Every structure is written in C-alpha cells, then in structure tokens.
C-alpha positions as CSV (number, residue, x, y, z in Angstrom):
1,M,55.3,47.8,-101.7
2,I,54.3,50.8,-99.6
3,K,50.6,50.1,-100.2
4,F,51.0,46.4,-99.1
5,E,52.8,47.6,-96.0
6,K,50.0,50.1,-95.2
7,A,47.3,47.4,-95.9
8,G,49.2,45.0,-93.5
9,K,49.5,47.5,-90.8
10,L,45.8,48.4,-91.1
11,R,44.8,44.8,-90.9
12,E,47.1,44.3,-87.9
13,S,45.5,47.4,-86.2
14,L,42.1,46.2,-87.0
15,H,42.4,42.7,-85.8
16,S,43.8,44.1,-82.4
17,S,40.9,46.4,-82.0
18,S,38.0,45.8,-79.6
19,E,35.5,46.2,-82.4
20,W,37.1,43.4,-84.5
21,K,36.9,41.3,-81.4
22,K,33.3,42.0,-81.0
23,L,32.6,41.2,-84.6
24,K,34.4,37.9,-84.2
25,T,32.2,37.2,-81.1
26,V,29.1,38.0,-83.1
27,K,30.2,35.6,-85.9
28,G,30.6,32.9,-83.2
29,F,27.1,33.5,-81.8
30,E,25.7,33.0,-85.4
31,R,27.0,29.3,-85.0
32,T,24.8,29.1,-81.8
33,I,21.7,30.4,-83.7
34,Y,22.4,27.8,-86.4
35,L,22.6,25.0,-83.9
36,F,19.2,26.0,-82.4
37,R,17.5,26.6,-85.8
38,Q,18.7,23.1,-87.1
39,N,17.1,21.4,-83.9
40,E,13.9,23.5,-84.3
41,D,13.7,22.6,-87.9
42,E,14.2,19.0,-87.2
43,I,11.4,18.5,-84.6
44,L,8.9,20.7,-86.5
45,T,9.6,18.6,-89.6
46,L,8.9,15.4,-87.7
47,I,5.9,16.9,-86.2
48,E,4.6,17.9,-89.6
49,W,5.4,14.4,-91.0
50,G,3.4,12.8,-88.2
51,E,0.4,15.1,-88.8
52,T,-0.2,14.2,-92.5
53,Y,-3.3,12.0,-93.1
54,E,-1.3,9.1,-94.7
55,N,1.4,9.0,-92.0
56,A,-1.1,9.3,-89.2
57,I,-3.2,6.4,-90.5
58,F,0.1,4.5,-90.8
59,L,1.2,5.2,-87.2
60,W,-2.2,4.4,-85.7
61,D,-2.7,1.2,-87.6
62,A,-3.0,-1.6,-85.1
63,Y,-0.2,-3.5,-87.0
64,N,2.2,-0.6,-86.7
65,R,2.3,-0.1,-83.0
66,E,6.2,-0.5,-83.2
67,R,6.4,2.3,-85.7
68,L,4.3,4.6,-83.3
69,K,6.7,3.7,-80.5
70,D,9.7,4.5,-82.8
71,Y,8.1,7.8,-83.8
72,T,7.7,8.6,-80.1
73,S,11.1,7.8,-79.3
74,E,12.6,10.0,-82.1
75,F,10.3,12.8,-80.9
76,V,11.7,12.7,-77.4
77,R,15.2,12.7,-78.8
78,L,14.5,15.9,-81.0
79,L,12.8,17.5,-78.2
80,H,15.7,17.0,-75.9
81,N,18.1,18.5,-78.5
82,Y,15.6,21.4,-79.0
83,V,15.2,22.4,-75.3
84,S,19.1,22.0,-74.7
85,S,20.0,24.2,-77.7
86,S,17.4,26.8,-76.7
87,S,19.0,27.0,-73.2
88,T,22.5,27.3,-74.8
89,L,21.2,30.0,-77.2
90,V,19.9,32.1,-74.3
91,D,23.0,31.7,-72.2
92,H,25.3,32.7,-75.2
93,A,23.1,35.6,-76.0
94,R,23.2,37.0,-72.5
95,K,27.0,36.5,-72.5
96,L,27.3,38.5,-75.9
97,Y,25.4,41.4,-74.4
98,V,26.9,41.6,-70.9
99,K,30.5,41.3,-72.2
100,N,30.1,43.6,-75.3
101,Y,27.2,45.8,-75.4
102,K,25.8,46.3,-71.9
103,D,26.7,50.1,-71.9
104,D,25.8,50.6,-75.7
105,E,23.0,53.1,-76.1
106,H,21.8,51.0,-79.0
107,F,20.8,48.3,-76.6
108,D,18.5,50.6,-74.4
109,E,15.6,48.3,-75.2
110,Y,17.3,45.2,-74.1
111,D,16.1,44.8,-70.6
112,Q,12.5,45.6,-71.7
113,L,12.7,43.0,-74.4
114,I,14.2,40.3,-72.1
115,D,11.3,40.8,-69.7
116,K,8.8,40.6,-72.6
117,F,10.2,37.5,-74.4
118,F,12.1,35.6,-71.6
119,A,11.7,36.5,-67.9
120,K,8.0,37.1,-67.8
121,N,7.0,34.9,-70.7
122,V,5.4,31.7,-69.5
123,N,6.0,29.9,-72.7
124,H,9.8,30.6,-72.6
125,L,9.9,29.7,-68.9
126,F,8.2,26.4,-69.6
127,I,10.7,25.4,-72.3
128,K,13.5,26.5,-69.9
129,R,12.2,24.4,-67.1
130,L,11.4,21.4,-69.4
131,R,15.1,21.5,-70.3
132,N,15.9,21.3,-66.5
133,Y,13.4,18.5,-66.3
134,M,15.1,16.4,-68.9
135,L,18.5,17.2,-67.5
136,H,17.9,16.5,-63.8
137,S,14.8,14.4,-63.6
138,G,14.5,12.2,-66.8
139,L,12.8,12.0,-70.1
140,P,9.1,12.9,-69.9
141,T,6.4,10.7,-71.0
142,L,5.0,11.7,-74.4
143,V,1.5,10.9,-75.3
144,S,0.3,10.4,-78.8
145,K,-3.2,11.3,-79.3
146,L,-5.9,11.1,-82.1
147,D,-8.7,13.6,-82.2
148,I,-11.7,12.3,-84.4
149,N,-14.4,14.6,-85.6
150,E,-16.6,15.2,-88.6
151,S,-13.7,16.6,-90.7
152,G,-11.5,13.5,-90.1
153,F,-8.9,13.0,-87.5
154,H,-5.7,14.7,-86.2
155,H,-2.7,13.0,-84.7
156,Y,-0.6,15.1,-82.2
157,T,1.9,14.6,-79.4
158,A,1.4,15.9,-76.0
159,L,2.7,16.0,-72.3
160,E,0.2,15.6,-69.4
161,P,0.3,18.3,-66.8
162,K,-0.3,16.0,-63.8
163,A,2.7,13.8,-64.8
164,L,5.0,16.9,-65.3
165,L,4.0,18.3,-61.9
166,S,4.4,15.0,-60.1
167,N,7.7,14.2,-61.4
168,F,9.3,17.5,-61.1
169,D,8.9,20.3,-58.5
170,E,11.1,23.0,-59.9
171,W,8.8,24.5,-62.5
172,G,8.7,27.9,-60.9
173,S,5.5,29.6,-59.7
174,S,4.2,30.9,-63.1
175,V,4.7,27.7,-65.0
176,K,3.4,25.6,-62.2
177,K,0.2,27.8,-61.9
178,W,-0.1,27.5,-65.9
179,L,0.1,23.7,-65.7
180,E,-2.3,23.4,-62.8
181,E,-4.9,25.5,-64.6
182,L,-4.5,24.1,-68.1
183,D,-7.5,22.8,-69.6
184,G,-6.2,19.6,-71.2
185,S,-2.9,18.6,-72.3
186,V,0.3,20.4,-73.2
187,I,0.3,20.2,-77.1
188,V,4.0,20.2,-77.9
189,K,3.7,21.7,-81.4
190,D,1.6,24.7,-80.1
191,E,4.2,25.4,-77.5
192,L,7.1,25.2,-80.1
193,L,5.4,27.4,-82.5
194,K,4.7,30.1,-79.8
195,Y,8.4,29.8,-78.8
196,K,9.4,30.3,-82.3
197,R,7.4,33.4,-82.8
198,T,9.0,35.1,-79.7
199,Q,12.5,33.9,-80.7
200,D,12.1,35.1,-84.3
201,E,11.0,38.6,-83.1
202,F,13.8,38.8,-80.4
203,Y,16.7,37.8,-82.6
204,S,15.5,39.7,-85.6
205,W,15.6,42.9,-83.3
206,L,19.1,41.8,-81.8
207,F,20.7,41.3,-85.3
208,S,19.2,44.5,-86.7
209,T,20.6,46.3,-83.8
210,L,24.1,44.6,-84.2
211,R,24.1,45.6,-87.8
212,K,23.6,49.3,-86.8
213,V,26.4,49.0,-84.2
214,H,28.8,47.4,-86.6
215,A,28.0,49.0,-89.9
216,Q,31.1,51.0,-90.1
217,D,33.3,48.2,-88.7
218,E,32.1,45.9,-91.4
219,K,33.1,48.4,-94.1
220,M,36.5,48.6,-92.6
221,C,36.9,44.9,-92.6
222,I,36.2,44.8,-96.3
223,S,38.5,47.6,-97.1
224,A,41.2,45.9,-95.1
225,K,41.0,42.6,-97.0
C-alpha cells in the first residue's frame, strides 16, 4: 500500500512539474507535424499520379478536358491545405520555442537555423506569401503544362510569375525579386520538394534536440506509470 502511495505522490509531483508540462506541449506539437505531413503527402501523391505516362495521356486527351479541370481543382484544394498547414506549423514551432526553450543552452543554434531555413530562405518565404495570397487575395490560377521532347512528354502544374505579381503586392522584396527574375514558370512540385528538404532538416534537428533535453524526463515518466 505504501508503494502505491509513493507512486501516486511521484505521479502527482511529476504531473505538476514544468518539465512534464513541456513534454505535454511537445506531444501536442507532434500533432501539428502530423497535420502538415499528411497535407504534404496528399499533394505530392497527386502530383506523382498526374506525372505518370498513362495518367498524363488520360488527362491531356481531348475527350477528357473535364478530368483535367477536376485534377486542377483538386490540386489547388490540396495546395491550399498545404500552405495553410505549413504556416500553422511555423507558428506552433515558434510558440513552442519561445514559451519553453528560449533560454535553454541546447537551443543555441536556433536563431541561426531560423535565418537559414526560414527568415532568409526565398523558398520558404514564397510558400509563406503564397499562403497569404490564397487567404487574402484568392486562389491562384494553376496552369497545366506538357513538355514534349525526344524522350517523350512530361506533364506538370505551374504558377505564372506575372499573374502572381499582378494579383498580389505583398510578396516581400526577396520573393518579388525572385519572381521577376525567374526564367519561366514556378513549377509547383520543384518548390514543394525544396520546402520538404529544408523542413525535414530543421525538424530533424528540433526533435533531436528535444530528445536530448527531455531524455531524463521521459525516463521519469516511464518509471512513474
């Protein structure tokens, strides 16, 4: 009976500790990661489907123009979900850091990494501003393109820089310059894959650091169960 009472007191003490509350916040943040990853997976899966030879032939058949229209509508829906969840993820990550780890020495690299992956990264800034475009200005016009060469043809979906610039004036200086100097269209898949690489690297570092910070706390949680 005494052992159970001690265990109960340990759990009560643990659950009221600041470290326990931080761990609960981290677990909640994992749900935000899941939300973003699901949206990322859905749009990349659709892009992959549309790029296969058989499906590209199907979509570009003159008799299937309605199917191409349906594909484009689904594409813009998933793109909207993707850029929205990317913004949610960034906001939640910032809140997690500021509220819990701003003064933790394990996070000394944080500001430097934020500059590298977010604040000074044109790809991230484009995704961020595209979210603002879709929220405040409207849905962008997606263009389905077909490149034909000796090896066959390639179907892809793009955004036109001139249309983006003329319909929205809050891109920020670096994104605006990038769009103005871009040779050709904004190929959506390319930008999403760039974004994926930077996000994977940053959040891999973040969770690796969190594991170091909370290694002892997690052991205590297990022993208190």
